[in-house]
N, C-alpha and C positions, 0 to 999 in steps of 0.2 A: 428427043422431046420427053420431058418427065411424065410419069404416070399420072400425076395430079392434073397436068395440063390436058392429057389424052382423056381423062375422065371427065373434066370439064366440057371439052369440046364435044364428047359423045352424048352429053346431056344438053347442049346448047339448042335452044329452039330454033326452027327455021324461020319463024315469023319475026318481022321487024318489030321492035318495041315502040309503043306509042307513048312512052313516058314524057317526052319533050312536048308533044301535041297536048297531052292531058295537062301538063303543068301550066303551059301557056293559056289553055282554055280556063283553068282555075284562076289564073292571074287576071285575065281579060274579064272574067265574070265575077270577080271577087265582091263587087258591090252588092248584087242581089243574093249571092251565095251566102253572104253573112246573114241575111234575113232567113234565108231558107234553113240553115243550120239552126238558128234561134227558134224558128217555128217548129222544126223537127224535135228539138230538145223539149219544147213545151208539150207537144203532143206526146212524146215518150214518157214524160214525167206524169202527164195526166192518165195515160194508160196504165202506168205502174200504180198510181194512187188509187185507181178504180179497178185494179185488176182486170183489165181489158186486153184480150189477145189481139193479134193482127186479124184474125178470122172474125172476132166479134166487131172490131171496128169497121172492117169491110162490110158486114151485114148492116150496121147502123148507117153507114155511108151509101149503101146501094151499089157497092162496087166489088171488085175481086180482091182476094188476099194478096195476089200478086202486085196489083197496083199500090196497095197499102205498103207492101214491102219496099217498092220502089220509092215511094214518098219518104219513108223512114230512113233512107240512105243519106239524107241531108243534102242532096244536090238537086233536087226537083225544082224546076221553075213553075211553082204552083200558081194556079189561076185563083182569082178571088172566089170563084165557085167552089173550088176544092178547099180552100182555107175555111169558107163559110160551113161546108159540109163537116170539115173536122171540128169546128167550133160548136156545132149543133150536136154532133155525134158525142162528143166529150164534155159538153157543157163548159166550154172554155172561152175566154175572151182573148184570143190569140193576137190579133192585130193590135189592139190597145196595148197589150203587154209588149208586143214587138217594137212598137214606136215609142214606148215609155221613156227609154233612155237614149235619146237620139245622139248624144255624144259618143256612146259606147258603140253604137251600130251604124256610125256615119261613114263607114268605108274610109279608113285613115289613109289609105293609099290612093283613094280617088283624086284625080287632079283638079277637080272643081268643087267638090262637096266635102267639107269637113265640118267638125263640130259646130262651131258658131255659124258657119254658113249654112249648115243643114237646118239648124234652129231657125234662122232667118227665112229660109225657103219654106220650111214647114209653116211658120207664123203667116207668112204673106199668103201662102195657099189657104190656110184657114180664114184669114181676114177678106180674101177676095172671092171665095166661093159663093155662088148664089144661095146655097144652103145656109151658111153662116150669116149672110146678109138677111135672109128671110127670118132667121131665128132672132137676129137683133131687133127686127121690127115687131115681132110678135110676142116678145118676152115682157113680163111685168116686173114689178119692183123686186120680187123674190128671185127672178131669173127663170121663172117657169113659163 
């Protein structure tokens, strides 16, 4: 056996690699991971523009720096509460920005929801929600 093979075998890990399971998980969760990465980039951009550290963001959000670090990896399934805390802490409108370009973030490989379909679903949800119906009933000529 060659010395290169022996060297590689001596440094081989005894643990089984999880690369396949990780790749399948990313593929199966691509739809929401796209949004999570987009939100993470907005947060990182906001932090950079405001010179906010992870520790400072954690203080503003009332959580630990470790929690913020995990959020900023781009693969967290954030709750609406977490997103709202990020918006308040950095004075950002994360959800509005994340949903602004439905075509771009409409999970191109999702079997049921694509650009035009995503717009249709989004419009239907806007038009059928009790909140939008109530707004239609209470608006005046100027839309207020």
